C-alpha positions in Angstrom: 18.5 -22.2 -228.3 21.2 -24.8 -228.6 22.7 -23.8 -232.0 23.8 -20.2 -231.0 24.0 -20.3 -227.2 27.0 -18.3 -225.9 29.8 -20.0 -224.0 30.5 -19.1 -220.4 32.3 -15.8 -220.0 31.8 -14.8 -223.6 30.2 -11.6 -224.7 28.1 -13.4 -227.3 24.4 -13.1 -226.8 22.0 -16.0 -227.3 20.0 -16.1 -230.5 17.6 -18.7 -231.8 18.8 -20.7 -234.7 16.8 -20.0 -238.0 14.7 -23.2 -237.5 13.8 -22.2 -233.9 12.2 -18.9 -235.0 8.4 -19.1 -234.5 5.8 -16.9 -236.2 4.0 -16.3 -232.9 7.2 -15.1 -231.2 7.9 -12.7 -234.1 4.4 -11.3 -234.1 4.5 -10.9 -230.3 7.8 -9.1 -230.5 6.4 -6.8 -233.1 3.2 -6.1 -231.3 4.8 -3.4 -229.1 5.0 0.0 -230.7 8.6 0.7 -229.5 9.9 -2.6 -230.7 8.1 -2.0 -234.1 9.8 1.5 -234.2 13.2 -0.1 -233.7 12.5 -2.6 -236.6 11.2 0.2 -238.8 14.4 2.3 -238.2 16.6 -0.7 -239.1 14.5 -1.6 -242.1 14.8 1.9 -243.4 18.3 1.2 -244.5 20.7 1.0 -241.7 22.7 -2.3 -241.7 23.4 -2.0 -238.0 22.8 0.5 -235.3 24.0 0.8 -231.7 21.3 0.7 -229.0 22.0 4.4 -228.2 21.3 5.4 -231.8 17.6 4.8 -231.3 15.6 7.7 -229.8 13.3 5.7 -227.5 11.3 7.6 -224.8 12.0 5.0 -222.1 14.8 4.3 -219.6 17.9 2.4 -220.6 16.7 -0.7 -218.7 13.4 -0.6 -220.6 15.2 -0.2 -223.9 17.5 -3.2 -223.1 14.3 -5.2 -222.4 12.8 -4.3 -225.8 16.0 -5.3 -227.7 16.2 -8.5 -225.8 12.6 -9.5 -226.7 13.4 -8.7 -230.4 16.6 -10.8 -230.2 15.1 -13.7 -228.4 12.2 -13.8 -231.0 14.8 -13.9 -233.8 13.9 -10.5 -235.3 17.3 -8.9 -234.4 20.9 -10.1 -234.3 22.9 -8.3 -231.6 26.7 -8.5 -231.6 29.4 -6.6 -229.7 31.9 -4.5 -231.7 34.3 -3.3 -229.1 32.1 -1.9 -226.4 29.2 -1.2 -228.7 26.3 -3.6 -229.0 25.3 -3.5 -232.6 21.7 -4.4 -233.7 20.8 -5.7 -237.2 17.6 -7.2 -238.7 17.7 -10.9 -239.4 16.1 -10.1 -242.7 17.4 -13.1 -244.5 16.1 -15.5 -241.9 12.7 -13.8 -241.6 12.2 -13.5 -245.4 13.2 -17.2 -245.8 10.8 -18.4 -243.1 7.9 -16.0 -243.6 8.2 -14.5 -247.1 6.8 -10.9 -247.3 5.9 -10.7 -243.5 8.6 -8.2 -242.5 8.1 -5.8 -245.4 4.3 -6.0 -245.0 4.4 -5.2 -241.3 7.0 -2.4 -241.8 4.9 -0.9 -244.6 1.7 -1.1 -242.5 3.5 0.4 -239.5 4.8 3.3 -241.6 1.4 4.0 -243.1 -0.1 3.9 -239.6 2.5 6.4 -238.3 1.9 8.7 -241.1 -1.9 8.6 -240.4 -1.2 9.4 -236.8 1.2 12.2 -237.6 4.3 10.3 -236.3 5.9 9.8 -239.7 
């Protein structure tokens, strides 16, 4: 992750450069139901949300792990704004690399949630 590695002492978080994002990493990151829920919520219209705005039924450390997996796979961009860590989809990167993938997965996950009564 050379292109976007943080400098020592900075609050910047490491993100893979666009050309480093791999399909298998994205699919792995989205294979977990909670991570898919995070992506669905962001895809539903929010430009960015703080970690605390997601209602996840897990501990803070487990939530942090899920956000890190999504960031390291190139699905999310996380940046600090003051003390808040903001999360946004890397939609442009994902759509450029894998056209239609994100929308297809989010649509399928939404249909599955509706079938299972989880909306």
